[in-house]
N, C-alpha and C positions, 0 to 999 in steps of 0.2 A: 545434392542430396539433403533430405528433410529429417527432422528429428522422428524417433519411432513414437507410434501413436500410444504405445506402453508407457512412455516417458513423460510424466507430468510437466506441464509449463505452468509457470506461475504467472497469474494475470489478476487484473483487476476486473472486477464486475460491479455494478455495471459501468459502463463508461460511455458517454457521461452520467453523473451521477445525481440525484436529487439530496436527498438526506443521508443515505448510509453506503458506506463502498464497503466490499470485500476483496482481501487480497487473497486466492487461491494457490494451491500446488508448493506450499512452503515445505518441500521434502526435507525431512529430517530437523527440523527447527521445532521446538517446542518449548512453552515456557517465556517468559517476560521480552520484550521486543520492543526497543525506542523506535517510537514512530514521529517520524519529521514531514511537516509540510511548508515548501514556500510558494510565495507566489509569482507570480511572472516576473517582479521584479528582484527576486533571491529573498527576500524578507520572509523570515520563519513565522508562520502563522499559526502553528498548530505543532505541539511537541509535548509529547504524552509517553508513557509506558505502558503497553497493553499486552495481555497473553494470547499466544499464538495456540489454538485449539484444533487438533486434527489437521493441522497444516493450512489453517485460516489465520485471519486477523479481521477483525470488522470494524469500521472505524465510522464513526458517526460525524460528518461534514455540514451539519445542520448550521453551523453558526459561521460559516464561510461565505462569502459572498459569491455572486457568480463570476467565472473565468477558468484561467487553465492554471494548474497547480502541478509542483513536482511532489511526488512521496518518495520518501526513502525510509527504508525498514532497516535498522541494524542489530544485531543479534551479538553480545558479548564485544561489542564495539567496533565491529565489522560490518559495513554495508552488505546486506544480502539479498535487495532486492531495491530496487530505483525505477520509476516510470512515472509518466505524466497523465494526468487526467482531467476532463472538464467537470467543473460543476454548474449545474443550470443555476 
């Protein structure tokens, strides 16, 4: 049984990404979010507070080297989304 199509799904687009990624579908989450990106070794390479607007967060990844990364979003200290992405 799948998720009904009317229920938003949190996703990263595009993935793979070149310069800017967007996390979409952050239902009932607005305001400041802590964004953390770790490289394949687990080292934190990006740590910033960004505003969620209309269920979306946009993150510039131009300064990251090509490779695989883990993105974590926190709201009020709790992880609300975690996913891998690839940077060109």
